[in-house]
The first five atom37 places (N, CA, C, CB, O) and aatype in JSON, in Angstrom:
{
  "aatype": [12, 18, 3, 2, 16, 10, 3, 10, 11, 5, 16, 13, 11, 11, 7, 6, 1, 10, 11, 1, 1, 11, 10, 9, 11, 1, 12, 13, 2, 1, 6, 7, 6, 15, 19, 0, 0, 18, 14, 10, 1, 9, 9, 17, 10, 6, 19, 6, 10, 3, 15, 2, 18, 14, 0, 5, 13, 0, 10, 15, 19, 14, 11, 1, 0, 13, 14, 11, 0, 0, 8, 1, 2, 19, 9, 1, 1, 1, 10, 1, 6, 0, 18, 1, 10, 2, 11, 8, 2, 10, 18, 6, 13, 19, 6, 11, 5, 6, 11, 5, 18, 0, 9, 12, 19, 10, 18, 16, 0, 11, 6, 0, 10, 16, 13, 5, 5, 9, 6, 0, 11, 12, 11, 19, 10, 13, 11, 11, 13, 19, 11, 1, 2, 5],
  "atom_mask": [
    [1, 1, 1, 1, 1],
    [1, 1, 1, 1, 1],
    [1, 1, 1, 1, 1],
    [1, 1, 1, 1, 1],
    [1, 1, 1, 1, 1],
    [1, 1, 1, 1, 1],
    [1, 1, 1, 1, 1],
    [1, 1, 1, 1, 1],
    [1, 1, 1, 1, 1],
    [1, 1, 1, 1, 1],
    [1, 1, 1, 1, 1],
    [1, 1, 1, 1, 1],
    [1, 1, 1, 1, 1],
    [1, 1, 1, 1, 1],
    [1, 1, 1, 0, 1],
    [1, 1, 1, 1, 1],
    [1, 1, 1, 1, 1],
    [1, 1, 1, 1, 1],
    [1, 1, 1, 1, 1],
    [1, 1, 1, 1, 1],
    [1, 1, 1, 1, 1],
    [1, 1, 1, 1, 1],
    [1, 1, 1, 1, 1],
    [1, 1, 1, 1, 1],
    [1, 1, 1, 1, 1],
    [1, 1, 1, 1, 1],
    [1, 1, 1, 1, 1],
    [1, 1, 1, 1, 1],
    [1, 1, 1, 1, 1],
    [1, 1, 1, 1, 1],
    [1, 1, 1, 1, 1],
    [1, 1, 1, 0, 1],
    [1, 1, 1, 1, 1],
    [1, 1, 1, 1, 1],
    [1, 1, 1, 1, 1],
    [1, 1, 1, 1, 1],
    [1, 1, 1, 1, 1],
    [1, 1, 1, 1, 1],
    [1, 1, 1, 1, 1],
    [1, 1, 1, 1, 1],
    [1, 1, 1, 1, 1],
    [1, 1, 1, 1, 1],
    [1, 1, 1, 1, 1],
    [1, 1, 1, 1, 1],
    [1, 1, 1, 1, 1],
    [1, 1, 1, 1, 1],
    [1, 1, 1, 1, 1],
    [1, 1, 1, 1, 1],
    [1, 1, 1, 1, 1],
    [1, 1, 1, 1, 1],
    [1, 1, 1, 1, 1],
    [1, 1, 1, 1, 1],
    [1, 1, 1, 1, 1],
    [1, 1, 1, 1, 1],
    [1, 1, 1, 1, 1],
    [1, 1, 1, 1, 1],
    [1, 1, 1, 1, 1],
    [1, 1, 1, 1, 1],
    [1, 1, 1, 1, 1],
    [1, 1, 1, 1, 1],
    [1, 1, 1, 1, 1],
    [1, 1, 1, 1, 1],
    [1, 1, 1, 1, 1],
    [1, 1, 1, 1, 1],
    [1, 1, 1, 1, 1],
    [1, 1, 1, 1, 1],
    [1, 1, 1, 1, 1],
    [1, 1, 1, 1, 1],
    [1, 1, 1, 1, 1],
    [1, 1, 1, 1, 1],
    [1, 1, 1, 1, 1],
    [1, 1, 1, 1, 1],
    [1, 1, 1, 1, 1],
    [1, 1, 1, 1, 1],
    [1, 1, 1, 1, 1],
    [1, 1, 1, 1, 1],
    [1, 1, 1, 1, 1],
    [1, 1, 1, 1, 1],
    [1, 1, 1, 1, 1],
    [1, 1, 1, 1, 1],
    [1, 1, 1, 1, 1],
    [1, 1, 1, 1, 1],
    [1, 1, 1, 1, 1],
    [1, 1, 1, 1, 1],
    [1, 1, 1, 1, 1],
    [1, 1, 1, 1, 1],
    [1, 1, 1, 1, 1],
    [1, 1, 1, 1, 1],
    [1, 1, 1, 1, 1],
    [1, 1, 1, 1, 1],
    [1, 1, 1, 1, 1],
    [1, 1, 1, 1, 1],
    [1, 1, 1, 1, 1],
    [1, 1, 1, 1, 1],
    [1, 1, 1, 1, 1],
    [1, 1, 1, 1, 1],
    [1, 1, 1, 1, 1],
    [1, 1, 1, 1, 1],
    [1, 1, 1, 1, 1],
    [1, 1, 1, 1, 1],
    [1, 1, 1, 1, 1],
    [1, 1, 1, 1, 1],
    [1, 1, 1, 1, 1],
    [1, 1, 1, 1, 1],
    [1, 1, 1, 1, 1],
    [1, 1, 1, 1, 1],
    [1, 1, 1, 1, 1],
    [1, 1, 1, 1, 1],
    [1, 1, 1, 1, 1],
    [1, 1, 1, 1, 1],
    [1, 1, 1, 1, 1],
    [1, 1, 1, 1, 1],
    [1, 1, 1, 1, 1],
    [1, 1, 1, 1, 1],
    [1, 1, 1, 1, 1],
    [1, 1, 1, 1, 1],
    [1, 1, 1, 1, 1],
    [1, 1, 1, 1, 1],
    [1, 1, 1, 1, 1],
    [1, 1, 1, 1, 1],
    [1, 1, 1, 1, 1],
    [1, 1, 1, 1, 1],
    [1, 1, 1, 1, 1],
    [1, 1, 1, 1, 1],
    [1, 1, 1, 1, 1],
    [1, 1, 1, 1, 1],
    [1, 1, 1, 1, 1],
    [1, 1, 1, 1, 1],
    [1, 1, 1, 1, 1],
    [1, 1, 1, 1, 1],
    [1, 1, 1, 1, 1],
    [1, 1, 1, 1, 1],
    [1, 1, 1, 1, 1],
    [1, 1, 1, 1, 1]
  ],
  "atom_positions": [
    [[-13.32, -12.39, 11.48], [-13.31, -10.59, 11.23], [-12.46, -10.5, 9.07], [-11.51, -9.51, 13.14], [-12.5, -9.73, 8.11]],
    [[-11.76, -12.06, 9.51], [-10.77, -11.56, 8.24], [-10.66, -13.38, 7.59], [-8.74, -10.58, 8.95], [-10.5, -14.44, 8.2]],
    [[-10.81, -13.13, 6.3], [-10.61, -15.07, 5.92], [-9.49, -14.76, 5.17], [-12.01, -16.18, 4.8], [-9.17, -13.95, 4.3]],
    [[-8.66, -16.26, 6.2], [-7.48, -16.16, 5.63], [-7.73, -17.2, 4.11], [-6.25, -16.67, 6.83], [-6.63, -17.64, 3.77]],
    [[-8.45, -17.5, 3.5], [-8.29, -18.02, 2.28], [-7.92, -17.05, 1.05], [-9.47, -18.68, 2.05], [-7.36, -17.22, -0.04]],
    [[-8.39, -16.12, 1.61], [-7.85, -14.78, 0.38], [-6.05, -15.19, -0.34], [-7.67, -12.73, 1.63], [-5.43, -15.7, -1.27]],
    [[-5.94, -14.43, 1.1], [-4.21, -14.92, 1.14], [-3.58, -15.87, 0.56], [-3.77, -15.28, 2.26], [-2.71, -15.53, -0.25]],
    [[-3.79, -17.16, 0.76], [-3.0, -18.1, 0.08], [-3.52, -18.4, -1.57], [-3.05, -19.42, 0.99], [-3.13, -19.23, -2.39]],
    [[-4.47, -17.41, -1.62], [-4.93, -17.0, -3.26], [-4.2, -15.68, -3.94], [-6.69, -16.6, -3.3], [-4.44, -15.43, -5.12]],
    [[-3.44, -14.98, -3.29], [-3.13, -13.86, -2.99], [-3.44, -13.06, -3.9], [-2.04, -13.76, -2.67], [-2.62, -12.65, -4.73]],
    [[-5.08, -12.63, -3.87], [-5.42, -11.97, -4.84], [-5.34, -10.66, -4.38], [-6.58, -12.34, -5.36], [-4.6, -10.43, -3.43]],
    [[-6.23, -9.44, -5.09], [-6.36, -8.13, -4.66], [-7.97, -7.77, -5.21], [-5.07, -7.15, -5.32], [-8.23, -7.2, -6.27]],
    [[-8.79, -8.17, -4.36], [-10.07, -7.85, -4.69], [-10.68, -6.44, -4.55], [-10.76, -8.64, -4.02], [-9.99, -5.57, -4.02]],
    [[-11.84, -6.16, -4.95], [-12.04, -4.6, -4.95], [-12.48, -4.29, -3.49], [-13.25, -4.05, -6.1], [-12.68, -3.09, -3.34]],
    [[-12.68, -5.0, -2.42], [-13.13, -4.36, -1.27], [-11.6, -3.91, -0.25], [0.0, 0.0, 0.0], [-11.61, -3.32, 0.83]],
    [[-10.2, -4.48, -1.13], [-9.22, -4.0, -0.12], [-8.53, -2.92, -1.02], [-8.16, -5.24, 0.52], [-7.36, -2.6, -0.8]],
    [[-9.27, -2.36, -2.03], [-8.73, -0.93, -2.61], [-9.22, 0.03, -1.86], [-9.1, -0.58, -4.05], [-10.42, 0.12, -1.61]],
    [[-8.25, 0.92, -1.41], [-9.09, 2.09, -0.71], [-9.18, 3.38, -2.21], [-7.96, 2.82, 1.08], [-8.39, 3.7, -3.09]],
    [[-10.72, 3.85, -1.81], [-11.15, 4.96, -2.72], [-11.99, 6.03, -2.32], [-11.76, 4.47, -3.73], [-12.35, 6.99, -3.01]],
    [[-12.36, 5.69, -0.77], [-13.28, 7.14, -0.2], [-12.13, 8.47, -0.15], [-14.02, 6.84, 1.79], [-11.28, 8.59, 0.74]],
    [[-12.26, 9.17, -1.02], [-11.61, 10.76, -1.39], [-11.38, 11.08, 0.34], [-13.02, 12.2, -2.44], [-10.21, 11.27, 0.64]],
    [[-12.24, 11.14, 1.3], [-12.75, 11.88, 2.77], [-11.2, 11.14, 3.24], [-14.71, 11.23, 3.8], [-10.17, 11.82, 3.3]],
    [[-11.23, 9.45, 3.59], [-10.4, 9.15, 4.27], [-8.57, 9.57, 3.6], [-10.88, 7.69, 4.51], [-7.51, 9.79, 4.18]],
    [[-9.02, 9.53, 1.97], [-7.33, 9.92, 1.54], [-6.74, 11.23, 1.81], [-7.08, 9.84, 0.0], [-5.63, 11.51, 2.26]],
    [[-7.73, 11.97, 1.43], [-7.93, 13.36, 2.46], [-7.17, 13.25, 3.86], [-9.65, 13.58, 2.89], [-6.21, 14.01, 4.0]],
    [[-7.39, 12.68, 4.55], [-7.7, 13.05, 6.23], [-5.85, 12.25, 6.69], [-9.76, 11.81, 7.18], [-5.26, 12.63, 7.71]],
    [[-5.26, 11.2, 5.77], [-4.15, 10.63, 5.36], [-3.04, 11.57, 5.53], [-4.3, 10.18, 4.05], [-2.14, 11.49, 6.36]],
    [[-3.24, 12.63, 4.48], [-2.43, 13.71, 3.83], [-2.82, 15.51, 4.64], [-2.95, 13.58, 1.92], [-2.53, 16.66, 4.29]],
    [[-3.51, 14.98, 5.74], [-3.81, 16.42, 6.65], [-3.16, 16.18, 7.92], [-5.52, 16.81, 6.97], [-3.76, 16.59, 8.91]],
    [[-2.01, 15.56, 8.09], [-1.5, 15.02, 9.19], [-1.6, 14.54, 10.33], [-1.09, 15.37, 9.36], [-0.92, 14.76, 11.33]],
    [[-2.96, 13.52, 10.06], [-3.41, 12.45, 10.26], [-2.75, 11.53, 10.24], [-4.14, 12.26, 9.73], [-2.68, 10.93, 11.31]],
    [[-2.02, 11.01, 9.14], [-1.72, 9.84, 8.88], [-0.27, 10.08, 8.84], [0.0, 0.0, 0.0], [0.31, 11.11, 8.5]],
    [[0.49, 8.37, 9.44], [2.01, 8.39, 9.51], [2.74, 7.83, 8.28], [2.47, 7.6, 10.72], [2.35, 6.8, 7.73]],
    [[3.7, 8.44, 7.9], [4.29, 7.96, 7.04], [6.04, 7.49, 7.41], [4.02, 8.95, 6.02], [6.85, 7.93, 8.22]],
    [[6.09, 6.61, 6.58], [8.25, 5.73, 6.56], [7.98, 5.76, 4.87], [8.75, 3.09, 7.58], [7.03, 5.59, 4.11]],
    [[9.43, 6.07, 4.78], [9.9, 5.97, 3.31], [10.92, 5.14, 3.42], [10.34, 7.25, 2.59], [11.5, 4.96, 4.49]],
    [[11.42, 4.2, 1.68], [11.98, 3.38, 1.63], [12.29, 3.53, 0.34], [11.5, 2.42, 2.11], [11.88, 2.71, -0.48]],
    [[13.38, 5.02, -0.19], [13.12, 5.05, -1.84], [13.31, 4.25, -2.74], [13.67, 5.83, -2.4], [14.38, 3.63, -2.74]],
    [[12.26, 3.98, -3.89], [11.54, 5.25, -4.39], [10.24, 5.2, -3.73], [11.37, 5.33, -6.02], [9.3, 5.75, -4.31]],
    [[10.02, 4.58, -2.49], [8.48, 4.19, -2.09], [8.35, 4.91, -0.75], [8.16, 2.42, -1.92], [9.14, 4.79, 0.19]],
    [[7.19, 5.7, -0.81], [6.5, 6.53, 0.33], [5.28, 5.68, 1.07], [5.85, 7.96, -0.35], [4.37, 5.45, 0.28]],
    [[5.09, 5.21, 2.31], [4.0, 4.36, 2.38], [3.44, 5.32, 3.83], [4.45, 2.48, 2.52], [4.1, 5.43, 4.87]],
    [[2.07, 5.96, 3.58], [1.33, 6.8, 4.6], [0.28, 5.77, 5.22], [0.55, 8.2, 3.89], [-0.11, 4.89, 4.44]],
    [[-0.08, 5.77, 6.16], [-1.38, 5.07, 6.55], [-1.94, 5.62, 7.87], [-1.15, 3.51, 6.71], [-1.34, 6.39, 8.62]],
    [[-3.22, 5.1, 8.04], [-4.05, 5.69, 8.82], [-4.95, 4.65, 9.54], [-4.76, 6.66, 8.07], [-5.67, 3.95, 8.84]],
    [[-4.97, 4.51, 10.78], [-5.5, 3.35, 11.44], [-7.1, 3.97, 11.75], [-4.49, 2.87, 12.94], [-7.34, 4.83, 12.6]],
    [[-7.96, 3.43, 11.03], [-9.13, 3.11, 10.88], [-10.11, 2.31, 10.69], [-9.24, 3.4, 10.54], [-9.7, 1.2, 10.32]],
    [[-11.96, 2.42, 10.83], [-12.38, 1.43, 10.82], [-13.3, 1.11, 9.62], [-12.8, 1.34, 11.92], [-14.49, 1.42, 9.71]],
    [[-12.92, 0.63, 8.74], [-12.83, 0.41, 7.36], [-14.55, -0.54, 6.95], [-11.13, -0.61, 7.07], [-14.78, -1.14, 8.0]],
    [[-15.1, -0.7, 6.47], [-15.97, -1.27, 6.0], [-16.29, -2.59, 5.44], [-16.12, -0.69, 5.47], [-17.36, -3.19, 5.38]],
    [[-14.98, -2.94, 5.0], [-14.68, -4.18, 4.47], [-14.37, -5.31, 5.25], [-13.76, -4.05, 3.73], [-14.36, -4.94, 6.42]],
    [[-14.16, -6.32, 5.18], [-13.69, -7.6, 6.18], [-12.32, -7.68, 5.79], [-14.5, -9.18, 5.95], [-11.82, -8.78, 6.04]],
    [[-11.6, -6.88, 5.29], [-10.1, -6.91, 5.19], [-9.73, -6.35, 6.0], [-9.47, -6.49, 4.18], [-10.47, -5.48, 6.47]],
    [[-8.1, -6.61, 6.71], [-7.45, -5.57, 7.73], [-7.02, -4.72, 7.06], [-6.4, -5.94, 8.61], [-7.12, -3.74, 7.79]],
    [[-6.49, -4.31, 5.89], [-6.21, -3.51, 4.98], [-6.42, -2.89, 3.95], [-5.79, -3.67, 4.82], [-6.06, -3.46, 2.92]],
    [[-7.1, -1.45, 3.81], [-7.1, -1.3, 2.0], [-6.06, -0.28, 1.58], [-8.71, -0.67, 1.28], [-5.44, 0.58, 2.2]],
    [[-6.06, -0.59, 0.56], [-4.29, 0.02, -0.17], [-5.21, 1.01, -1.28], [-2.82, -1.73, -1.34], [-6.4, 1.09, -1.61]],
    [[-4.08, 1.63, -1.61], [-4.0, 3.06, -2.78], [-3.15, 2.82, -3.55], [-3.6, 4.56, -2.31], [-2.67, 1.68, -3.6]],
    [[-2.71, 3.9, -4.42], [-1.4, 4.13, -5.25], [-1.07, 5.35, -5.62], [-1.38, 3.47, -6.4], [-2.06, 6.08, -5.75]],
    [[-0.01, 5.87, -5.86], [-0.23, 7.18, -6.59], [0.91, 7.05, -7.42], [-0.27, 8.59, -5.69], [1.78, 6.29, -7.0]],
    [[1.07, 7.54, -8.37], [2.57, 7.59, -9.46], [2.6, 9.4, -10.05], [2.28, 6.15, -11.34], [1.94, 9.82, -11.0]],
    [[3.26, 9.98, -9.45], [3.13, 11.47, -10.07], [3.36, 11.83, -11.22], [3.8, 12.28, -9.59], [4.49, 11.79, -11.71]],
    [[2.23, 12.28, -11.89], [2.08, 13.03, -13.3], [3.26, 13.88, -13.96], [0.95, 14.02, -13.17], [3.56, 13.88, -15.15]],
    [[4.09, 14.9, -12.51], [5.01, 15.58, -12.99], [6.06, 14.95, -13.48], [5.34, 16.32, -12.25], [6.75, 15.48, -14.35]],
    [[6.35, 13.46, -12.88], [7.36, 12.73, -13.39], [7.24, 12.04, -14.21], [7.85, 12.17, -12.79], [8.32, 11.66, -14.66]],
    [[6.17, 11.52, -14.81], [5.63, 10.36, -15.65], [4.44, 11.5, -16.66], [4.74, 8.82, -14.41], [3.32, 11.62, -16.14]],
    [[4.62, 12.08, -17.68], [4.0, 12.7, -18.26], [3.07, 12.15, -19.2], [4.67, 13.37, -18.6], [2.18, 12.77, -19.78]],
    [[3.42, 10.69, -19.32], [2.7, 10.12, -20.5], [1.88, 8.9, -19.57], [3.87, 9.51, -21.9], [2.54, 8.15, -18.86]],
    [[0.95, 8.83, -19.63], [-0.15, 7.95, -18.59], [0.64, 6.39, -19.0], [-2.37, 8.08, -19.19], [0.91, 5.63, -18.06]],
    [[0.94, 6.03, -20.27], [1.37, 4.46, -20.12], [2.63, 4.53, -19.52], [1.5, 3.58, -21.53], [2.66, 3.5, -18.84]],
    [[3.62, 5.08, -19.37], [4.38, 4.88, -18.27], [4.28, 5.12, -16.85], [5.19, 5.32, -18.51], [5.18, 4.9, -16.04]],
    [[2.81, 5.71, -16.5], [2.69, 5.9, -15.08], [1.96, 4.43, -15.19], [1.82, 7.42, -14.41], [2.77, 3.6, -14.8]],
    [[1.09, 4.0, -15.45], [-0.04, 2.66, -15.8], [1.1, 2.09, -15.85], [-1.21, 2.48, -17.25], [1.12, 1.73, -14.67]],
    [[2.34, 1.6, -16.39], [3.36, 0.59, -16.03], [3.78, 0.41, -14.84], [4.38, 0.73, -16.61], [4.06, -0.68, -14.34]],
    [[3.88, 1.81, -14.16], [4.38, 1.51, -12.33], [3.14, 1.4, -11.86], [5.3, 2.86, -11.29], [3.32, 0.51, -11.03]],
    [[2.12, 1.64, -11.81], [1.41, 1.26, -11.08], [1.25, -0.37, -11.07], [0.39, 1.99, -11.3], [1.51, -1.0, -10.05]],
    [[0.89, -0.92, -12.08], [0.87, -2.63, -12.14], [2.12, -2.94, -11.43], [0.91, -3.4, -13.82], [2.03, -3.97, -10.77]],
    [[3.12, -2.42, -11.37], [4.38, -3.0, -10.61], [4.67, -2.91, -9.53], [5.35, -2.71, -10.93], [5.39, -3.71, -8.93]],
    [[3.91, -1.45, -8.85], [3.51, -1.07, -7.63], [2.38, -2.28, -7.54], [3.01, 0.57, -7.52], [2.92, -3.17, -6.87]],
    [[1.0, -2.71, -7.93], [-0.07, -3.4, -7.17], [0.74, -4.67, -7.21], [-1.69, -3.45, -7.84], [1.0, -5.16, -6.11]],
    [[1.16, -5.25, -8.23], [1.56, -6.53, -8.14], [2.56, -6.84, -6.89], [2.17, -6.84, -9.45], [2.65, -7.87, -6.22]],
    [[3.09, -5.96, -6.8], [4.45, -5.77, -5.69], [3.56, -6.55, -4.25], [5.05, -3.52, -5.32], [3.76, -7.66, -3.75]],
    [[2.39, -5.31, -3.8], [1.48, -5.34, -2.97], [1.09, -6.32, -2.68], [0.7, -4.8, -3.18], [1.19, -6.75, -1.53]],
    [[0.36, -7.17, -3.95], [0.16, -8.31, -4.08], [0.31, -9.72, -3.4], [0.52, -8.27, -4.78], [-0.3, -10.61, -2.81]],
    [[1.54, -9.32, -3.89], [2.37, -10.63, -3.85], [2.81, -10.88, -2.49], [3.64, -10.6, -4.8], [3.15, -12.0, -2.09]],
    [[2.81, -9.35, -1.44], [3.72, -9.1, -0.55], [3.02, -8.76, 0.72], [4.61, -8.09, -1.02], [3.67, -8.45, 1.72]],
    [[1.52, -8.83, 0.72], [0.66, -7.92, 1.79], [0.43, -9.28, 2.39], [-0.87, -6.82, 1.27], [-0.44, -9.27, 3.26]],
    [[0.96, -10.41, 2.17], [0.47, -11.63, 3.68], [1.62, -11.11, 4.87], [0.89, -13.97, 3.23], [1.66, -11.52, 6.03]],
    [[2.36, -10.27, 4.35], [3.51, -10.28, 5.72], [2.72, -8.99, 6.39], [5.62, -9.91, 5.26], [2.65, -8.85, 7.61]],
    [[2.33, -8.36, 5.75], [1.28, -7.01, 6.19], [-0.2, -7.43, 6.66], [1.01, -5.94, 4.76], [-0.87, -6.64, 7.33]],
    [[-0.55, -8.33, 6.41], [-2.01, -8.95, 6.51], [-1.7, -9.5, 8.08], [-2.47, -10.36, 5.13], [-2.28, -8.87, 8.97]],
    [[-0.61, -10.9, 8.58], [-0.16, -11.38, 10.04], [0.09, -9.93, 11.06], [1.47, -12.4, 9.87], [-0.17, -9.84, 12.26]],
    [[0.59, -9.05, 10.32], [0.94, -8.04, 11.84], [-0.48, -7.67, 11.78], [2.26, -6.42, 11.82], [-1.24, -8.45, 12.35]],
    [[-1.01, -6.62, 11.2], [-2.68, -6.12, 11.56], [-3.52, -7.17, 12.27], [-3.62, -5.78, 10.12], [-4.13, -7.0, 13.33]],
    [[-3.44, -8.47, 11.43], [-4.16, -9.66, 12.49], [-4.25, -9.72, 13.68], [-3.73, -10.75, 12.48], [-5.37, -9.81, 14.18]],
    [[-2.97, -9.69, 14.6], [-2.64, -10.0, 15.61], [-2.94, -8.52, 16.17], [-1.33, -10.69, 15.65], [-3.33, -8.61, 17.33]],
    [[-2.88, -7.3, 15.75], [-3.36, -6.67, 16.37], [-4.68, -5.91, 16.47], [-2.68, -6.28, 16.38], [-5.04, -4.95, 17.15]],
    [[-5.42, -6.85, 15.36], [-7.03, -6.34, 15.31], [-7.46, -5.24, 14.75], [-7.58, -6.14, 16.49], [-8.65, -4.94, 14.87]],
    [[-6.51, -4.37, 13.98], [-6.77, -3.39, 13.71], [-7.61, -3.24, 12.15], [-5.58, -2.81, 13.94], [-8.41, -4.15, 11.98]],
    [[-7.53, -2.25, 11.05], [-7.19, -2.31, 9.95], [-6.8, -0.61, 9.99], [-8.3, -3.0, 8.96], [-6.83, 0.4, 10.69]],
    [[-6.46, -1.06, 8.85], [-5.29, 0.46, 8.43], [-5.84, 0.8, 7.31], [-3.42, 0.24, 8.08], [-6.09, -0.15, 6.56]],
    [[-6.19, 2.14, 6.85], [-5.95, 2.58, 5.2], [-4.15, 2.56, 4.86], [-6.67, 4.53, 4.9], [-3.27, 2.84, 5.67]],
    [[-4.03, 2.26, 3.85], [-2.73, 2.33, 3.3], [-2.53, 2.92, 1.78], [-2.24, 0.96, 3.36], [-2.91, 2.3, 0.79]],
    [[-1.72, 4.49, 1.7], [-1.44, 4.36, 0.6], [0.47, 4.59, -0.05], [-2.51, 5.28, 0.14], [1.34, 5.31, 0.44]],
    [[0.53, 4.04, -0.8], [2.26, 4.06, -1.38], [1.73, 5.33, -2.21], [3.11, 2.37, -2.56], [0.59, 5.54, -2.63]],
    [[3.01, 6.18, -2.33], [3.38, 6.74, -2.83], [5.3, 6.42, -3.79], [2.97, 7.58, -1.89], [6.32, 6.05, -3.2]],
    [[5.17, 6.74, -5.41], [6.03, 6.48, -5.87], [6.95, 7.81, -6.23], [5.6, 5.67, -6.74], [6.4, 8.6, -7.0]],
    [[8.06, 8.11, -5.85], [8.79, 8.71, -5.12], [9.69, 9.36, -6.43], [9.45, 7.76, -3.97], [10.12, 10.5, -6.61]],
    [[9.77, 8.07, -7.26], [11.41, 8.32, -7.92], [11.07, 9.06, -9.24], [12.45, 6.67, -8.34], [9.86, 9.06, -9.47]],
    [[11.91, 9.73, -10.25], [11.8, 10.52, -10.88], [11.91, 9.26, -12.68], [12.97, 11.8, -10.3], [11.57, 9.61, -13.81]],
    [[12.31, 8.27, -12.39], [12.72, 7.32, -13.07], [12.02, 5.97, -13.07], [13.87, 7.23, -12.74], [12.0, 5.82, -11.85]],
    [[11.53, 5.08, -13.46], [11.09, 4.01, -13.7], [12.08, 2.79, -13.39], [10.66, 4.12, -14.92], [13.25, 2.63, -13.75]],
    [[11.36, 2.1, -12.74], [12.47, 1.2, -11.81], [11.94, -0.19, -11.91], [12.59, 1.66, -10.04], [10.75, -0.33, -11.59]],
    [[12.53, -1.13, -12.25], [12.52, -2.49, -12.75], [11.46, -3.38, -11.37], [14.44, -3.1, -12.95], [11.76, -3.25, -10.19]],
    [[10.38, -4.15, -11.79], [9.84, -5.02, -11.11], [10.54, -5.31, -9.73], [9.76, -6.08, -11.91], [10.2, -4.53, -8.84]],
    [[11.33, -6.15, -9.44], [12.53, -6.5, -8.67], [12.89, -5.42, -7.71], [13.7, -6.78, -9.57], [13.04, -5.67, -6.52]],
    [[13.05, -4.06, -8.27], [13.47, -3.39, -7.46], [12.24, -2.44, -6.57], [14.47, -2.73, -8.2], [12.22, -2.0, -5.42]],
    [[11.45, -2.38, -7.5], [10.36, -2.13, -6.71], [9.53, -3.15, -5.23], [9.51, -1.98, -7.82], [9.1, -2.84, -4.12]],
    [[9.64, -4.67, -6.16], [9.18, -5.47, -4.57], [10.19, -5.34, -3.74], [8.87, -7.15, -4.54], [9.84, -5.67, -2.6]],
    [[11.69, -4.89, -3.84], [12.76, -5.63, -2.7], [12.19, -4.4, -1.82], [14.87, -5.79, -3.05], [12.21, -4.53, -0.6]],
    [[11.73, -3.29, -2.35], [10.98, -1.95, -1.39], [10.39, -1.56, -1.06], [10.84, -1.21, -1.29], [10.39, -0.44, -0.55]],
    [[9.3, -2.55, -1.26], [7.91, -2.88, -1.19], [8.11, -3.71, 0.5], [7.31, -4.0, -2.77], [7.8, -3.26, 1.61]],
    [[8.66, -4.89, 0.16], [9.2, -5.63, 1.27], [10.14, -4.62, 2.99], [10.39, -6.65, 0.24], [10.03, -4.71, 4.21]],
    [[10.73, -4.01, 2.28], [11.48, -3.0, 3.23], [10.57, -2.11, 3.98], [12.43, -2.08, 2.44], [10.65, -1.7, 5.14]],
    [[9.67, -1.91, 3.04], [8.69, -0.69, 3.67], [7.75, -1.23, 4.35], [7.96, 0.25, 2.68], [7.09, -0.48, 5.07]],
    [[7.4, -2.8, 4.32], [6.13, -3.64, 5.27], [7.05, -3.79, 6.45], [5.41, -5.41, 4.62], [6.58, -3.57, 7.57]],
    [[8.75, -4.26, 6.28], [8.94, -4.4, 7.34], [8.85, -2.54, 8.53], [10.35, -5.29, 7.1], [8.38, -2.57, 9.67]],
    [[9.34, -1.32, 7.92], [9.38, -0.39, 8.52], [8.29, -0.05, 9.21], [9.73, 0.36, 7.89], [8.25, 0.58, 10.27]],
    [[7.0, -0.68, 8.32], [5.47, -0.37, 9.11], [5.63, -0.78, 9.98], [4.16, -0.82, 8.75], [5.64, -0.07, 10.99]],
    [[5.87, -2.38, 10.07], [5.32, -3.31, 10.75], [6.4, -2.61, 12.34], [5.56, -5.14, 9.93], [5.82, -2.64, 13.43]],
    [[7.44, -2.22, 12.3], [8.51, -2.18, 13.28], [8.07, -0.63, 13.67], [10.24, -2.51, 12.65], [8.63, -0.15, 14.66]],
    [[7.37, -0.03, 13.16], [7.0, 1.5, 13.64], [5.48, 0.96, 14.57], [6.63, 2.88, 11.94], [5.23, 1.38, 15.7]],
    [[4.75, 0.15, 13.95], [3.49, 0.16, 14.79], [3.43, -0.79, 15.99], [2.32, -0.17, 13.91], [2.27, -0.83, 16.42]],
    [[4.28, -1.59, 16.7], [4.93, -2.16, 17.13], [4.29, -1.95, 18.64], [6.21, -1.86, 16.68], [4.8, -2.51, 19.61]]
  ]
}
């Protein structure tokens, strides 16, 4: 089902990106479950994905809190990097369950945080996700 060699490289391939609008809408229309660890919130939905990956990932940074696109882009880069470096924890759990998930991470803080802070919270989110789905 899933090729473990990609994990060793810690890549973030095109097939891992969540792009389907209908699926994202379903996540927000009371079908998806969520957990928060300030400043991040994770929303997920168990689905059958077209890709060979156990999860597809998307993220969102609010325009209201960060009106300048350059500031939103910096936060997005930090979120993607934190996901890329720590997704192996998530993938191990999901593979054991033999399920596939659509995952979206929302940035809820009003100020930009450092990469180290974001990465620490991403780890906490993944632990909460695993605990909730056992």
